[in-house]
Backbone bond lengths (Angstrom), bond angles and torsions (degrees), N, CA, C in turn:
res aa  C-N    CA-C-N  psi(-1)  N-CA   C-N-CA  omega(-1)  CA-C   N-CA-C  phi
1 M - - - 1.453 - - 1.535 108.95 -
2 I 1.302 115.15 132.45 1.462 120.66 179.17 1.521 109.18 -92.55
3 R 1.301 116.04 128.80 1.472 122.27 179.64 1.516 108.94 -91.64
4 E 1.310 117.25 137.43 1.463 122.53 179.01 1.525 109.54 -111.69
5 I 1.314 116.01 131.78 1.461 121.21 175.10 1.515 107.76 -94.34
6 K 1.331 115.04 126.22 1.461 120.76 -177.64 1.523 110.17 -107.52
7 N 1.293 115.28 151.53 1.453 121.47 175.22 1.526 108.64 -83.66
8 K 1.315 117.61 117.64 1.464 121.78 -178.77 1.535 112.05 -95.95
9 I 1.344 116.85 -4.98 1.461 119.80 179.99 1.529 108.65 -82.24
10 I 1.335 115.30 118.02 1.463 121.44 -178.30 1.521 110.73 -82.15
11 K 1.338 114.81 -44.22 1.466 119.97 -177.40 1.526 108.28 -164.87
12 T 1.300 115.00 165.23 1.458 121.77 172.97 1.516 106.44 -126.92
13 E 1.330 115.47 125.34 1.458 119.16 178.74 1.527 109.70 -156.53
14 P 1.324 116.79 161.71 1.462 119.95 179.53 1.530 111.66 -65.84
15 V 1.339 114.88 143.60 1.467 121.23 175.37 1.523 108.22 -130.16
16 K 1.322 115.36 152.39 1.456 120.51 173.67 1.519 106.94 -79.79
17 W 1.309 116.39 102.64 1.466 121.83 -171.12 1.522 113.15 -60.99
18 K 1.331 118.00 -27.93 1.469 120.33 179.86 1.528 112.04 -72.03
19 E 1.326 117.08 -18.34 1.463 121.42 -177.98 1.528 113.02 -95.44
20 L 1.318 117.78 -4.94 1.466 120.35 179.90 1.522 109.89 -68.08
21 K 1.313 116.11 138.03 1.467 122.02 179.11 1.525 109.05 -99.19
22 F 1.321 115.82 140.16 1.456 120.17 176.36 1.525 108.12 -79.12
23 L 1.301 116.34 123.94 1.460 121.23 -179.79 1.519 110.67 -72.77
24 Q 1.300 115.84 -42.83 1.457 119.93 177.98 1.521 107.38 -143.10
25 S 1.299 115.51 119.07 1.456 118.47 -178.11 1.521 112.00 -117.94
26 D 1.313 117.63 -14.50 1.463 119.53 -175.46 1.530 112.55 -71.00
27 N 1.334 118.57 -31.44 1.457 119.05 -175.37 1.527 112.96 -104.88
28 L 1.329 117.43 14.49 1.454 119.81 177.33 1.517 109.51 -83.94
29 K 1.316 115.27 132.59 1.459 117.00 178.57 1.523 108.90 -84.08
30 D 1.309 115.46 140.90 1.452 120.62 177.62 1.519 109.29 -78.19
31 L 1.327 115.14 150.91 1.451 120.04 174.57 1.521 109.03 -74.62
32 N 1.318 116.48 141.96 1.455 117.45 172.68 1.535 107.73 -77.17
33 K 1.313 117.45 171.40 1.467 121.52 -174.10 1.527 112.24 -56.69
34 S 1.323 116.66 -41.60 1.464 121.75 -179.33 1.537 111.18 -64.15
35 E 1.338 116.34 -45.76 1.473 121.12 179.33 1.534 110.56 -64.31
36 Y 1.338 115.58 -40.76 1.465 121.07 179.15 1.528 110.27 -61.66
37 E 1.315 116.79 -46.62 1.469 121.00 -179.24 1.525 111.07 -65.31
38 K 1.328 116.79 -36.49 1.469 121.02 177.56 1.539 110.26 -64.36
39 L 1.336 116.92 -44.59 1.463 121.19 178.38 1.527 110.19 -64.47
40 K 1.314 116.38 -42.91 1.469 121.27 179.49 1.525 110.45 -60.89
41 K 1.310 116.90 -47.24 1.469 121.38 179.67 1.523 110.67 -60.89
42 S 1.319 116.63 -43.74 1.463 121.32 -179.98 1.528 111.07 -61.53
43 L 1.312 116.35 -44.89 1.462 120.27 -178.60 1.527 110.84 -66.51
44 L 1.313 117.12 -40.91 1.467 120.38 -179.67 1.529 112.37 -71.05
45 E 1.324 117.06 -34.20 1.465 120.09 -179.26 1.527 113.71 -85.24
46 N 1.338 116.53 -34.46 1.467 120.61 -173.37 1.518 113.99 -109.10
47 D 1.321 117.13 -5.77 1.460 122.29 -175.62 1.524 110.64 66.85
48 F 1.313 116.53 -168.14 1.472 122.84 -175.98 1.526 107.97 -87.74
49 I 1.331 117.51 111.92 1.467 120.00 -175.11 1.525 113.38 -123.47
50 Q 1.324 117.89 -3.20 1.463 121.13 -178.66 1.519 109.23 -124.98
51 T 1.322 116.16 124.74 1.462 119.99 -178.43 1.522 111.59 -65.64
52 F 1.332 114.38 156.09 1.460 119.54 168.65 1.522 107.36 -77.48
53 F 1.318 117.11 157.58 1.454 122.37 171.97 1.525 106.62 -113.88
54 V 1.336 115.76 127.53 1.461 120.31 -173.76 1.525 110.54 -135.48
55 W 1.322 114.54 161.48 1.464 122.86 174.07 1.518 106.70 -130.02
56 Q 1.318 115.59 131.11 1.458 119.94 179.59 1.517 110.18 -104.76
57 D 1.333 115.22 125.42 1.461 122.90 176.27 1.526 106.74 -120.70
58 K 1.301 115.43 105.36 1.471 122.48 -173.45 1.532 108.82 58.31
59 D 1.321 118.75 -119.16 1.460 120.93 -177.36 1.523 113.60 -95.13
60 I 1.318 117.15 0.43 1.462 120.23 -176.81 1.531 109.91 -102.76
61 I 1.327 115.72 132.22 1.460 120.65 176.94 1.530 107.61 -107.99
62 Y 1.324 115.03 119.28 1.459 122.02 -177.94 1.528 110.21 -100.20
63 L 1.298 115.25 140.63 1.450 121.77 177.95 1.522 109.50 -83.72
64 L 1.333 116.82 124.08 1.457 121.70 177.14 1.525 111.12 -98.11
65 D 1.327 116.01 -33.92 1.457 120.85 -179.07 1.516 109.06 -147.87
66 G 1.334 115.74 131.87 1.458 120.56 179.45 1.515 112.94 126.16
67 H 1.320 116.61 13.93 1.469 121.67 -176.23 1.529 112.42 -57.19
68 H 1.319 116.51 -44.02 1.461 119.72 -178.29 1.530 111.04 -67.33
69 R 1.322 116.54 -37.69 1.469 119.33 177.98 1.519 111.21 -65.35
70 I 1.338 117.02 -39.16 1.471 120.40 177.82 1.530 110.12 -60.84
71 K 1.320 116.50 -48.47 1.469 120.20 179.52 1.525 110.33 -59.92
72 L 1.323 116.59 -42.03 1.459 120.99 179.77 1.527 111.18 -65.35
73 L 1.331 117.50 -41.09 1.468 120.54 179.33 1.527 111.31 -60.37
74 F 1.335 116.87 -41.85 1.469 120.25 176.47 1.528 110.28 -60.48
75 N 1.328 117.07 -44.37 1.458 121.10 -179.69 1.528 111.73 -65.75
76 L 1.324 116.92 -40.50 1.456 120.20 179.23 1.534 110.99 -63.39
77 E 1.321 116.37 -39.29 1.471 120.13 176.77 1.527 110.53 -60.22
78 K 1.324 116.15 -43.24 1.470 120.71 178.54 1.527 111.25 -61.34
79 E 1.336 116.05 -29.86 1.458 121.22 179.59 1.527 112.30 -81.82
80 G 1.339 116.50 -4.06 1.457 119.86 178.16 1.514 115.30 99.55
81 V 1.327 117.52 4.26 1.463 121.22 177.58 1.530 108.42 -74.43
82 I 1.328 116.43 136.74 1.467 120.74 177.56 1.527 108.36 -80.66
83 V 1.331 115.59 119.67 1.464 121.98 -177.31 1.528 108.18 -119.36
84 P 1.340 118.36 128.12 1.461 120.35 178.34 1.523 112.44 -57.78
85 E 1.313 116.32 156.14 1.466 121.89 179.45 1.527 111.78 -72.91
86 T 1.335 116.46 -29.22 1.468 120.47 -177.97 1.524 110.93 -128.25
87 F 1.324 113.69 153.87 1.462 122.75 172.42 1.529 106.94 -139.70
88 P 1.340 117.92 156.94 1.460 119.69 -179.73 1.527 112.33 -71.45
89 A 1.327 114.14 147.68 1.466 120.59 177.64 1.521 109.18 -139.30
90 N 1.320 114.91 142.98 1.459 121.36 171.52 1.524 106.87 -89.97
91 F 1.313 116.22 123.59 1.467 121.90 177.22 1.525 107.58 -88.91
92 I 1.330 115.53 120.91 1.460 121.96 -175.10 1.531 110.19 -101.37
93 H 1.332 115.56 134.57 1.464 120.43 177.55 1.527 109.09 -76.82
94 C 1.319 116.31 123.00 1.460 122.50 176.20 1.520 107.94 -133.51
95 K 1.319 116.37 141.16 1.469 120.84 179.72 1.521 111.97 -66.35
96 N 1.342 115.42 -36.82 1.461 119.91 -175.23 1.530 109.76 -162.45
97 R 1.317 115.13 -178.75 1.463 121.55 -177.99 1.540 111.73 -61.94
98 K 1.318 116.35 -37.60 1.470 120.32 -179.86 1.526 110.62 -62.00
99 E 1.325 116.29 -45.65 1.464 119.31 178.90 1.527 110.10 -65.94
100 A 1.311 117.45 -40.66 1.468 120.83 179.23 1.522 110.52 -61.10
101 S 1.317 117.24 -38.01 1.468 121.84 -178.05 1.526 112.35 -63.74
102 K 1.313 116.90 -30.54 1.466 118.17 -178.44 1.528 112.30 -74.50
103 Y 1.323 116.30 -19.41 1.471 118.90 178.31 1.507 109.99 -83.70
């Protein structure tokens, strides 16, 4: 049997990162202080270079990947860093919430 790899990315477009909903937050591991500082340093030195991955179900856009960056962006704003209102996101095709959760 020949396996086919399909493209699951529907589109890439800017999203309002503050409005993204976490699809699953209970089983996400928190970054330890060292990992958090490393991510913070990378974002401040290199800017935003990796898109978010999201799934849209009707009018709600759920975050599939980028949870730590979202938390960090909120914290950076509190510290006085100017953060854009939107960042690019790859919209991933998922049949349903269960499939979206596995990504």
